[in-house]
N, C-alpha and C positions, 0 to 999 in steps of 0.2 A: 765778681758779682756785685753790682752797685747797690747802694742804699739811697732811697729818697727820704728826705726829712722835711717836714713843715713845722714851723715854730717862729719864735721871735728873735729878732736881732735888736740889741739895745746898746745904748750908751749909758753906762752905770756910774754912779757916784757912791763910793763905799767908804765907811769908816769902821775900823776894827781896833781892838786894844793895841795893835802893833803898827798902825799907820793908817793912811787914807789915800784914796785915789779918786780923781775926778774925770768924768767923761771917758771912761775906759770901755773897751769893747766887751759886750756881754750878750745875754739873751739865751733862751733855751736851745734854739737851733744852732747858734754859734758854738756853744760848749759841746753839744752833742756831736756836731759835725767834725769839730777839730779832734776830739777824742777818737771818734769812729774812723777818721781818715788814716790812722796808723794801721788799720786792719783792712780797709776796703775803700774804693772810690765812693765819694758822696755827692749827691745831687741835692741842692737846697732850694726850697720854695719859701720865700719870706719877703719882707718889705723893709726898705730904708727910705730916708728922706734925702733931700738935696744937700743936707748938711753932713752926710755921712763921709768921714775922712777917707781919702783915697788910699792911705796906707793900710786901712783895714781890708779893703778889697784885695790888695796885694798879699796880705797875710793869709787870707782864706784861700786864694788861688794857689799859693805856694804849697798847700797841703793836698792838692788834687781834688779840691772841692769845687764842683761845677756851680756857677752862679747864673746859669741861663734862666733859672726860675726866680731870680731875684727881681722884685718889682721896685723901681726907683721912682718915688713920688716927689712932687714939688714941695711937699710939706716938710715937717721935721721928723727925725728919727725917734722912735719910742725911747723913752728915758725912765730909768728907775733909780731911786736913791734909797739907801738903807744903811743900817748900822748894826754891829754886833757888840755885845757887852761881855758879861761873864759867860753866858751860854752861847758857845760858838756854833751850836746846832740850830739856832733860831735867829733869824734876822728881823729887825724892827724896820718896817717900811716907813720911810719918811716922806716920800713923794713918788707918784706914778703919773707919767704923762704919756697917754696912749698915742697921740699924734697920728702917724700914718697907719697904726694898727686899728684905729677907730673904724675905718671902712675897708679894712683888708679883706680881700677875697682870694682864696687859694686857687690861682690859675696855674694849671700844670702844662708846661710845654709838651708838644706832641711827642718829641723824642724822649720824654720822661715817662710816659704812661705805661710802658711795659717794664718798668723797673721792678725786679723781682722781690725786693725787700723794702718795706715802707715803715718809717717810724714817725708817729704823730707826737712830736715833742709838746711840751706844755704851752698850750694856746687854747682858746675856746673850743669846746667839743663840737659846736656847730661848724667851725672852720675845719676841724679834724675830719668830720663826716663829709664835708664838701670835697676835701682832697681825696678821701678814700673812694668816693663815688666816681671820681675822674680816672681812677687807676684801672688797669686791665689785669684783673685776677692775680694780684701779687701772691708769692709763695709764703711770705711771712710778714705779719703785721704786728707792730708793737705800739704802745702808747703810754704816755705819762699824763698826769693831771695835777691839779692843785686845789687847795681848800676853797678858793673863790668859785671854781666851776662846780664843785660838789654842792656848795650852798645855793648857787644861782641858776645852774642848769642841770639839775639831777636827772631829768627825763632824757635830755640829749646824751648825757654821759652814760646812762644805762643802755640806751640804744647803741651807743658806740661799743660798749663792752661785749655785746653779742657778736661783734664783727672782728674783734682783735684776737690774736693768738697769745700775745705777751702783754701783761699789764704791770707797769711799775708805778709805785707811789710811796710816799714816806709814811712813817708810823702814825703820825697824827692824822694824816689824810685817811689812812686805812680805818682808824677808829671812828673818824667823822662819817665816812661813807657807810660803814656797816653798823655802827652803834655798838660794836663789840670791843671790849677792852683788851682781851687776850689776843695777841697778834697772830698766833697760830690758828686760832678759831676764825679770826677775821680773814686770814688768807684763804681758808677753806670756804668761807662764805662767798668770797669774791670769785672763786673758781666756779661756783654754781651759776654765776651771772654771764658766763660765756668764755672767758679766757682759758687757755690750756695751761698757761704758766702765770703765776703771780709772784712778783718780787717786791718785798717791802724793805725799803731803805731806812736804816736806822742811824745814819750819820756815823759818828765816832764809835758807835756800838755795833757796826757791821750791817748785815743784811740777812733776810730770810727769803728763800725761794721755795715755792710750793707748787706741786702738780697733783693730779689725782692719784699718782702712784707713789710719790716720795716727797720728802721735805729735806731741805739742806740749809744749814745755818752756818754762816761764816763771820768771823770777827772783822773789824776794820784793820787796815795795815797801820802799825804803830808809827805815826809821824811825829817827829820831835818838835818841828816848828810849823804850826798852823797859822798862817798869816791871813788868809781870806778863804772861807768856805763857799763863797758865792759860786754857783755853777757846778759844785761837786756832784750833786745828784744827776745833773745832765751829763757830766763826764762819765759817771758810773754807767748811765744808760747807754752812752755811746760806745764805751768799751765792751759792755755786756752784749748789746745787740749786734754790733759789728763782728765781734769775735765768734758769736754764735752763727751769724749769717754765712760767714765764709766756710763753715764746716759742712753746710748742707744737711746736717743731722740736727734739725731744729728742736726735737723733743727727746733726744738721747740724753740719758742721765749724766753720763760722763761729760758730754759737751756742755750741758747746762751748768754743772758744777764748776767746770773750768771757766766758763764765761763770767760767772759771779766773781771769780778771783781776778780776771782781767778787768772787769768793771771796777772792782775795789782798788786795783793798782792805779788805774787811770785817775780815779778820784783823789787818790793819795798824792799824786804829783800836782794836781791842780791846786790843792789847798796851800801849797808851799809859797805862793806868791799871788799878787793881784792879777785879775783878768786872765789873759792867756800867756802871761809872761813866762811861767815855768814850762807850760806845754810847748811854747814856741822854741824852746831850747832842748826839748826832749828828744832822745834818740831811741831807736829800736832796742839797742843793747841795754839801755837803762830800764826799759819796760820788762824785758826778759830777765834782767838781773833782779829786779824787785819781785817779779813773779816767782823766781826761784827761791828768794829769801822768804817770801810769804809761805811757800810750801814747807820750808824748814821750820818756820815759826809755829806752824800748826800741826806738824808731824809728831806722833808719839808711838812708842812701841807697846805691845801688849804687856800686861803686868807680869812680873816674874816672881819666883818663890822667895825673894828677899823681902817681900812685903808681908804684912800681917794678915792679908786676906785669907779666907779659908780655901782649901784645895778645890772645893766645888766651884767657887767663883773664879779661881785662877784658870781652871780647865776650860771655862767658857769665854775667857778674855782674849 
């Protein structure tokens, strides 16, 4: 069961306390697609310029990512430059060059329109709506956003939320969009706007998933060496959405909880190197191994009688 994603492809220049990388492959659609491709075939709708390196085309194709929806313009590819300092959860944007994204229109190839699963990665909500309008009744729709769109296109974003099933955003975006400091309350407020599932990404502090029936909170996977967090949220989205899509049980509690963990695992690999370097060397066995370790990290048994808790509490544990 394929997934169609619309979003950005970028050439990033990044500096962190552990090194720097210039003109490396990035973008919301790129990271999402690569992470999702470990679970499902992916179809991409995006735009690049005439300067986009051939090696990047080959890297994406090697992961069964269809590029039939990739628009190749005569201009330059979208570029982003940023740095991380002590807070690796937050990037400081140094420069943004929209280039081919300035006039990008989401044109969907005819053989893409019946794709059952659609993910609207971080790009303007007007573009996300445009792509959604072109699709033929997808079974599952997910989307991401960012602070820029919350500030500049709130009406389009609210229109979009009425049409999506799964909404992902980070903690600062959740507070900005709702005006609510408490993230649990913010998640429930967002559920009232249309989505059936809301996932709030908290970087190194994990994630919160909320539906109208239950709430699930997961920590992040403990990574020893975080070199570059760029794209981690998009990799989380790719792992989460694709692992959920392949189950066919989109709103089942067990499937949703499991997908949060797969999203967390994919993000944890991504931060271990710049760009797609770590993901390009990733194997299915490593993913399943880390998934298993995550389960052990978070597992605990009910309290026993060696504790100092009262018998009444112990009986209920």
